[in-house]
C-alpha positions, -999 to 999 in steps of 0.1 A, spaced: 0 2 2 12 35 -8 23 55 22 11 85 39 35 110 46 27 144 61 52 163 36 79 147 10 114 149 25 137 170 9 152 151 -24 182 130 -26 180 117 -61 202 87 -64 216 72 -93 198 39 -104 223 25 -126 259 27 -104 285 42 -127 315 13 -140 340 10 -119 456 246 -88 478 216 -71 487 192 -47 496 206 -13 508 185 14 506 199 50 541 214 50 535 229 17 500 243 24 518 261 58 544 274 33 522 288 11 493 301 34 524 315 61 536 309 94 511 314 119 480 297 141 451 276 128 418 282 144 393 258 147 355 250 149 330 220 149 328 201 115 343 169 102 377 176 87 410 158 76 434 185 90 432 172 127 437 135 116 474 145 105 460 153 73 447 122 61 408 127 52 394 105 80 361 114 92 353 121 129 325 126 149 316 166 148 304 166 184 326 185 206 359 186 182 379 213 170 382 213 133 403 234 111 385 265 93 411 294 95 446 298 94 461 333 99 497 339 89 522 360 107 517 387 75 482 391 84 467 370 55 439 346 65 435 315 45 400 297 48 396 260 45 361 248 27 353 212 14 330 228 -11 336 230 -45 335 262 -69 318 254 -105 309 286 -111 283 295 -90 307 318 -68 308 301 -37 348 308 -33 339 345 -32 309 343 -6 324 323 19 357 348 14 331 374 21 318 359 49 350 354 65 362 390 60 333 401 72 330 388 105 373 390 111 368 427 98 392 420 72 391 437 36 384 405 12 416 409 -6 434 399 26 414 364 28 422 335 4 402 299 1 412 266 0 388 244 -16 380 211 -17 409 187 -9 400 158 12 434 156 27 434 194 39 393 209 43 363 203 67 338 179 51 309 208 44 289 184 22 286 181 -15 282 214 -32 247 206 -40 210 214 -29 218 252 -25 234 242 7 262 264 8 246 301 18 224 282 46 250 255 59 284 266 50 286 305 53 273 303 89 300 279 97 324 303 84 309 328 101 310 313 135 347 306 127 357 339 118 339 355 147 357 334 172 390 344 156 379 381 160 367 370 196 403 359 201 420 391 186 399 411 210 408 389 242 447 389 231 446 427 227 424 434 261 452 413 278 484 430 260 466 465 271 452 455 306 419 473 296 382 461 293 369 443 258 343 465 257 361 498 249 383 479 219 370 480 186 381 455 158 382 475 120 408 468 93 419 435 106 431 452 137 422 455 175 421 491 182 421 513 211 402 543 206 420 568 229 453 564 220 452 541 184 472 515 199 468 486 175 470 448 177 464 431 147 461 395 133 499 390 126 506 398 164 484 374 172 495 349 146 530 350 167 518 350 200 532 320 216 510 324 245 476 318 228 491 289 207 484 265 229 447 280 231 437 276 195 440 236 205 411 238 226 379 246 225 368 282 210 359 310 231 321 312 240 298 341 231 313 346 194 280 366 181 282 368 146 275 402 128 240 415 126 229 421 92 224 462 94 258 465 106 274 443 74 303 461 57 312 432 32 284 411 30 253 428 16 275 449 -13 283 437 -44 317 417 -48 328 398 -81 345 364 -87 379 365 -70 396 346 -94 379 365 -120 410 377 -139 423 345 -140 392 330 -155 389 354 -184 428 354 -193 430 315 -190 454 317 -165 430 290 -142 434 254 -144 404 235 -146 408 197 -139 412 193 -175 442 211 -177 461 196 -147 496 186 -158 520 160 -136 554 147 -147 555 119 -167 520 120 -174 497 99 -199 468 106 -215 440 80 -216 410 68 -236 382 41 -226 362 18 -245 322 26 -246 296 1 -256 282 7 -289 243 9 -273 229 12 -238 234 -22 -219 253 -41 -247 279 -61 -224 311 -71 -236 320 -105 -251 356 -104 -261 379 -81 -272 415 -86 -285 442 -59 -269 472 -73 -289 474 -46 -316 470 -19 -287 496 -33 -269 521 -30 -296 519 6 -304 547 25 -291 542 38 -256 511 23 -253 496 6 -218 462 -9 -228 443 -25 -200 411 -48 -195 394 -54 -163 359 -74 -166 336 -48 -189 368 -19 -188 389 -15 -212 411 14 -220 446 26 -231 469 54 -216 497 66 -244 520 97 -248 494 114 -266 454 118 -262 454 110 -302 475 77 -297 450 66 -267 422 67 -290 439 51 -319 447 22 -294 415 23 -284 399 22 -319 421 -7 -327 408 -29 -295 368 -14 -309 375 -30 -342 380 -64 -326 353 -61 -297 320 -81 -297 290 -72 -274 258 -89 -267 234 -61 -271 194 -58 -255 165 -44 -263 164 -6 -254 128 15 -257 128 45 -280 122 82 -269 93 86 -291 72 59 -266 91 75 -236 59 83 -214 37 53 -223 70 32 -212 72 53 -174 33 48 -172 39 12 -178 69 4 -157 56 25 -129 63 7 -95 30 4 -80 43 -20 -47 77 -31 -40 104 -26 -13 106 9 10 125 27 -12 106 24 -45 67 21 -31 50 49 -39 50 82 -16 17 94 -14 11 132 7 -29 138 15 -50 164 29 -87 161 34 -106 140 5 -100 142 -30 -130 127 -42 -152 151 -17 -131 182 -31 -141 169 -68 -180 160 -55 -180 194 -44 -168 212 -77 -185 228 -104 -161 223 -130 -133 201 -132 -104 200 -153 -82 167 -165 -42 174 -180 -13 155 -190 20 172 -192 53 160 -205 90 166 -195 120 146 -213 158 138 -201 176 169 -207 215 167 -203 236 192 -179 259 198 -209 283 220 -187 312 236 -209 342 214 -191 333 179 -195 342 152 -171 380 150 -166 405 139 -139 442 132 -136 451 101 -116 485 95 -96 496 63 -76 530 71 -51 534 42 -26 502 26 -27 485 62 -23 461 73 -45 456 112 -53 430 122 -80 421 159 -91 389 159 -110 358 181 -114 333 165 -91 305 181 -69 312 159 -39 349 151 -32 340 129 -1 319 105 -22 344 104 -52 370 95 -28 345 68 -10 341 55 -45 375 53 -56 386 33 -22 356 9 -29 368 3 -63 406 -1 -52 400 -15 -19 417 12 0 411 27 30 398 59 26 428 76 42 450 62 13 431 83 -14 430 119 -17 405 140 -39 414 174 -53 388 196 -69 404 225 -91 374 252 -95 354 229 -127 337 243 -156 306 239 -149 282 206 -131 243 221 -127 244 191 -106 260 164 -131 290 155 -113 280 140 -84 296 109 -92 331 97 -96 332 71 -126 358 95 -146 381 96 -115 379 56 -114 389 51 -150 421 74 -146 430 57 -117 426 25 -131 449 34 -160 473 51 -141 477 16 -119 485 -2 -148 507 24 -165 526 31 -136 526 67 -144 499 96 -138 471 92 -162 446 124 -176 415 113 -187 389 138 -206 357 126 -219 348 135 -251 318 156 -255 297 128 -274 310 108 -239 294 135 -215 266 134 -235 261 95 -241 273 80 -206 267 110 -178 233 109 -165 205 128 -173 178 150 -155 151 123 -152 119 125 -173 85 127 -162 48 123 -165 23 141 -147 -14 133 -146 -35 162 -130 -72 166 -120 -88 195 -103 -124 212 -93 -132 246 -90 -161 261 -68 -183 287 -86 -164 316 -68 -135 302 -89 -115 287 -56 -100 254 -59 -116 227 -42 -96 198 -50 -61 188 -63 -52 156 -79 -15 153 -90 5 122 -99 41 122 -110 57 92 -124 95 93 -121 103 129 -121 112 131 -84 95 149 -53 115 184 -52 91 208 -55 60 187 -60 36 201 -30 12 229 -39 14 262 -24 -15 270 -32 -46 271 -4 -62 240 -16 -88 222 9 -82 186 -5 -50 172 -21 -35 142 -28 2 142 -43 12 110 -54 53 103 -66 55 66 -84 91 56 -93 93 38 -129 119 14 -143 139 44 -166 155 36 -198 181 61 -194 207 66 -164 194 97 -144 201 120 -115 204 151 -100 201 183 -120 198 222 -114 165 223 -91 165 183 -94 127 173 -102 110 209 -91 111 226 -127 94 196 -140 67 197 -110 64 235 -113 61 234 -152 29 208 -145 15 229 -117 20 263 -132 6 256 -163 -23 237 -150 -29 266 -129 -32 287 -161 -60 259 -175 -79 265 -143 -78 302 -148 -90 300 -179 -119 278 -168 -129 301 -139 -131 329 -163 -101 351 -143 -71 367 -150 -39 343 -142 -24 365 -120 -60 372 -103 -66 336 -100 -32 329 -83 -40 359 -57 -70 344 -51 -59 310 -44 -29 319 -25 -23 325 13 18 324 11 29 360 19 62 355 8 51 341 -26 25 369 -31 51 396 -25 73 379 -54 43 374 -77 33 413 -75 68 424 -77 72 408 -111 41 416 -121 49 453 -111 80 456 -128 67 436 -160 32 461 -160 14 429 -163 -23 446 -162 -12 473 -188 2 449 -213 -26 424 -209 -50 452 -223 -24 465 -249 -11 429 -264 -12 426 -303 -21 395 -326 6 370 -319 21 383 -289 13 365 -258 20 368 -220 24 345 -198 34 344 -160 43 311 -131 57 313 -96 70 291 -72 88 284 -41 117 257 -34 147 254 -13 134 281 10 133 307 -17 105 322 -38 105 331 -74 80 344 -101 84 353 -135 65 373 -163 75 367 -199 60 379 -233 65 356 -264 61 362 -303 45 329 -320 32 326 -354 16 290 -358 17 293 -397 54 294 -400 60 272 -363 77 302 -349 85 310 -314 105 336 -297 107 351 -263 107 388 -263 112 396 -229 110 383 -191 108 398 -157 115 381 -126 115 385 -90 135 366 -64 136 362 -26 160 341 -9 164 359 25 190 385 33 214 389 4 247 382 10 262 392 -24 239 411 -48 264 412 -80 268 371 -72 227 365 -68 222 385 -99 244 362 -120 231 331 -103 191 346 -115 202 352 -149 223 320 -154 192 304 -144 170 318 -166 189 315 -194 196 274 -185 159 277 -178 153 288 -218 169 259 -229 146 235 -212 119 252 -219 127 257 -258 152 232 -275 164 203 -250 153 172 -255 174 143 -255 165 118 -287 175 80 -286 162 48 -304 179 15 -301 198 21 -273 219 54 -289 213 91 -285 206 106 -318 215 140 -311 245 137 -287 264 165 -301 258 203 -296 252 205 -335 219 186 -326 210 194 -293 209 229 -291 214 249 -259 209 287 -257 234 309 -273 236 347 -268 214 357 -296 185 335 -276 186 354 -249 161 382 -243 158 412 -227 155 408 -184 147 421 -158 155 411 -125 140 423 -92 160 408 -61 139 412 -33 162 415 2 146 405 35 173 415 58 147 402 86 153 362 74 183 340 71 196 337 38 191 308 19 206 292 -11 200 308 -51 218 285 -74 182 266 -82 150 280 -74 152 307 -103 150 281 -132 119 265 -121 94 289 -131 106 297 -170 92 268 -188 54 275 -173 61 306 -178 66 305 -212 40 276 -218 17 300 -207 24 328 -228 24 306 -258 -11 297 -250 -17 333 -250 -3 341 -285 -18 308 -299 -50 297 -286 -31 261 -282 -23 244 -246 18 236 -243 16 206 -219 54 191 -231 83 206 -225 103 218 -248 76 240 -258 72 245 -294 46 259 -318 38 238 -345 35 251 -382 -1 250 -393 -8 224 -421 -41 243 -436 
């Protein structure tokens, strides 16, 4: 029987098909780079406290490394989070600078090295802002308190009379200064840093922020735009080889036989087969690919039937898991009685919505460099989850976790698509066989076909309205897409929300917003259809069925910026207006869109988008705006063009030539209203803005053409009449 739940848990989208099995700093090298000084610690899981070996420990009552203060006053912040373009490096540096009263340029950040940095969790779920920023602020505030304590002792004066600014404790009466350099050189306090942190280290109130709350651009922006930055695929090691891997000809194909002899005869080539894994390492990537091609010519495969994307949604419904184990049983949330609510309604609506698989399409495909030394493995790779990658490597090679080190240079995009360590494992296999470091870079074709996809979903919705145009019943069934953002934010007395797992034909996993984009598409498109059935304006209808004040605020702000009511009266034939709103990850968003659509020519263009977004107190307005802009642009791709097509176990559009993602020419004018709520704690912003883009466009297309768009991507079919 389905389990009845008061609410869906935060989604952790597990991969249903497991993967096939800057520079490294030693502890001494880290101290040399960061400078002699003292380490300030906070509770958390870290490697530093375990002799630099990455062993996980209990967080209860422990001291874990977070800040290094050098004798020149430079502060190095340690974090297990990764930078994949979302701006976390700068945001975390700002948090430390704010609490330590330092100029931002005096803070540097070491990120995502399982030998050096704390376990701050994966960079996913918009968790850096609500979880890691507070941890950094607490540690930095504790450092500030230690500085005050030291100055108070030095000067024998009350702490309350001492100010901290510009990286120093200052006696206002005499202008004496006691700065972080003096603190770092203080032998008296060295022992204190190994004990419990001082109590009462309060963080700075929002109204007193000087660094946080002001716009700052990426600390490493110059390196990015000049090409000085080294991404994972740029890492070089001494005597490094390049790898290539034999891939199956289709999904589900099993390797029966392969002859490696020709590849092994090629100059400098190492060829390896371990079960279904076959790969080569060579002095150049061309030589490695040539060796793999020689093996491919001899390989024998056993293939299996695989469904086509043409019947994907029928397949998902047929393969829905209605009963089974605890992790696969349907998940149901109920309020009231849907049957009673439908019986009370004067009008009913039934609709079906579809969302296909799409690829993450990061600018940098998967890449890894693996190096073995003395039975210990070090891997440089682009992953959003360094500790998970370390665990996969340890499991694959039967190593203790402390024998594996994962280092994540700032990476060229991920969008939820780099949670797994398959590329790292492949590089490590080749490096172990070759006895030399190996760099493995997935090609774009490999990234398209063998990385995981955003889940496809089928949605069946039935709803009822009373005579006043209020929603009386809401029955929402989601096949396969996932539960994020699934519960309705609207005031409805009778609801049933169901999620059914399905036997997915493609490997799937996390994506920006996970399933929230799909669930919002189905719900917000249906809300427009209900508004039409009630004979009401889409904005008026939503406000009448909405109690959530924060969601109302962004909806009204977006409509005001867009001039919704005026433009509704002035729109011309072929022009359409649409809107959508939603909430996810604790933040709130609404968007209004204008499109131009021509059914005769099958033409569709987004002319303008206005978005209001609220995520509590704003930490960095410049980065927040960039996050919202990026989410809108990525949302345009899913809304208009992106859709994975497959047949006979192969992709039909696994290249940028056939899988169009937004270009500059596709980006319409955007007006973004950042709604600041200094009275509320900040939450993440990387995912939520994307969820309303597609439904707002779909609703605008109906307004322009009179034809409902119930599938992503939204298309206007050319008229045949």
